[in-house]
C-alpha positions in Angstrom: 32.9 4.3 1.2 32.6 8.1 1.4 28.8 8.2 1.6 28.6 6.7 4.8 30.1 10.6 6.6 27.7 12.4 4.1 24.3 14.1 6.0 21.1 12.8 4.9 20.1 15.5 2.4 23.2 14.6 0.0 22.3 11.0 0.6 18.8 11.6 -0.6 20.3 12.9 -3.4 22.2 10.3 -4.3 18.7 8.3 -3.8 16.7 9.9 -6.1 19.3 9.0 -8.5 18.9 5.6 -7.8 22.1 4.7 -5.9 21.5 1.6 -3.7 24.5 2.3 -1.4 23.2 5.5 -0.2 20.1 3.6 0.5 21.8 1.2 2.5 23.5 4.0 4.7 20.2 5.2 5.3 19.0 1.9 6.5 21.8 1.2 8.4 21.4 5.1 10.2 18.1 4.6 11.2 16.9 0.9 11.2 17.2 0.7 14.7 16.1 3.9 16.3 12.9 3.1 13.7 12.6 -0.6 15.2 12.9 1.0 18.6 9.8 3.2 17.8 7.7 0.5 16.1 8.0 -1.8 19.2 6.6 0.8 21.7 3.6 1.2 19.1 3.0 -2.6 18.1 4.1 -4.4 21.4 5.4 -7.1 19.0 8.6 -8.2 17.2 7.0 -9.6 14.5 4.8 -6.7 13.5 8.0 -4.4 13.9 10.1 -6.1 11.7 6.9 -6.6 9.0 6.5 -2.8 9.1 10.0 -1.9 9.1 10.8 -3.5 5.9 7.3 -1.8 4.5 8.5 1.1 5.4 11.9 1.3 4.0 10.6 -0.4 0.9 8.3 2.4 0.6 11.3 5.0 0.9 12.9 2.9 -1.8 9.8 2.7 -4.3 8.9 6.6 -3.9 12.6 7.8 -3.7 11.7 10.1 -6.5 9.8 12.3 -4.4 12.3 12.3 -1.8 13.8 15.6 -3.5 10.9 17.5 -1.5 11.4 16.3 1.8 13.1 18.8 3.8 14.1 16.7 7.0 14.7 12.7 6.1 14.8 11.9 9.7 11.4 13.7 10.5 9.6 12.0 7.0 11.3 8.6 7.9 9.9 8.2 11.3 6.2 9.8 10.4 5.6 7.2 7.5 7.0 4.6 9.8 4.6 5.7 12.7 1.6 5.9 10.0 2.2 2.7 8.7 2.5 1.2 12.4 -0.9 2.6 13.3 -2.4 1.2 10.0 -1.1 -2.0 10.7 -2.4 -2.3 13.9 -5.8 -1.7 12.4 -5.4 -4.5 10.1 -3.5 -7.1 13.2 -6.6 -6.0 15.3 -8.5 -8.1 12.9 -6.2 -11.8 14.0 -6.5 -13.3 17.4 -3.1 -13.9 17.6 -1.9 -10.2 17.2 -4.5 -9.2 19.9 -3.4 -11.6 22.4 0.0 -10.6 21.7 -0.9 -6.9 22.4 -3.2 -7.5 25.4 -0.6 -9.3 26.7 1.8 -6.9 26.3 -0.5 -4.5 28.1 -0.9 -6.9 31.3 2.6 -7.3 31.3 3.2 -3.8 31.2 1.0 -2.9 34.4 3.3 -1.9 36.6 5.5 0.6 34.2 2.5 2.6 33.0 1.4 3.4 36.6 2.4 6.8 36.4 0.2 7.5 33.2 -3.1 7.9 34.5 -5.2 7.4 31.2 -3.1 4.2 30.5 -3.4 3.1 33.9 -7.2 3.6 33.8 -7.6 1.7 30.1 -5.5 -1.1 31.7 -7.7 -1.6 34.6 -11.0 -1.4 32.4 -9.5 -4.2 29.8 -8.7 -6.5 33.3 -12.4 -5.7 34.6 -13.8 -6.9 31.1 -11.5 -10.0 31.3 -13.1 -10.2 35.2 -16.3 -10.7 33.7 -15.7 -13.9 31.6 -16.9 -17.2 32.5 -14.5 -18.4 35.3 -13.2 -21.3 32.4 -12.5 -18.9 29.9 -10.4 -16.6 32.7 -8.7 -19.2 33.8 -7.7 -20.4 29.9 -7.2 -16.4 28.8 -4.6 -16.0 31.8 -2.8 -19.3 30.8 -2.4 -18.3 27.2 -1.7 -14.5 27.9 -0.2 -14.3 31.2 1.4 -17.5 31.5 2.5 -17.5 27.8 1.3 -21.3 27.1 0.6 -22.6 24.2 -3.5 -23.9 23.1 -1.7 -27.3 23.1 -0.3 -27.0 26.9 -3.6 -25.3 28.3 -5.3 -28.2 26.6 -3.3 -31.0 28.1 -3.1 -29.2 31.4 -6.9 -29.1 31.6 -7.7 -32.3 30.1 -9.7 -30.5 27.2 -9.1 -30.4 23.2 -7.1 -28.1 21.5 -10.2 -26.6 19.9 -11.9 -25.9 22.9 -9.1 -23.5 24.1 -9.2 -21.7 20.9 -12.9 -21.4 21.4 -12.6 -19.8 25.0 -9.9 -17.4 23.4 -11.8 -16.4 20.3 -14.8 -15.7 22.7 -12.7 -14.0 25.1 -11.3 -11.8 22.2 -14.9 -11.2 21.3 -16.0 -10.0 24.7 -13.0 -7.6 25.3 -13.8 -6.2 21.5 -17.1 -5.7 22.2 -16.3 -3.8 25.5 -14.0 -1.9 24.4 -15.9 -0.3 21.1 -19.3 -0.6 23.3 -18.1 0.9 26.4 -15.6 3.3 25.5 -17.1 4.0 22.3 -13.8 3.5 20.7 -12.3 0.7 18.4 -10.0 -1.5 20.1 -7.0 -0.4 17.7 -7.6 2.9 18.9 -7.1 2.1 22.5 -4.2 0.3 21.9 -2.6 3.0 20.3 -3.4 5.4 23.0 -2.2 3.1 25.7 1.4 2.6 23.8 1.7 6.1 22.5 5.3 7.8 23.6 
């Protein structure tokens, strides 16, 4: 019970000696803050939860190295940020993950108006979406802005669920291609720039 009052550097020594309670104390101390930072980067609670588990698992598995870490909190947050950016690169290959991120970009339009660079990037995304065929644009808006499922959109428009999926896959390919060709950066880097804090 006394471990809860110890400073990080002392808990690190306990952790170095395989003390699971010290690990639990550090987890309880920083989990909420780490989760908050991950959500700012990833804009997806599911992704953030996965990354947080990976980060703390890494801390436990590499606890023998903690004796060389001067400031645990800084080490933890740098580790979490790096994991988050790496997971973005992986997640960006997933249509669902891209959809969640773009949906967050659309919904956050008004809150980033004071950040000129982010605003310009968001406008670029919107301009690319405006180039889509009207049907694809309509379906994209229904799925991402209105948060409807493929099945709901299919029923509402009187088309198959597979047709909805094909429109979404096409829209994502157009978006990725435009970002990489016209901005000269991978979509994952654009997302990292848009949502860095």
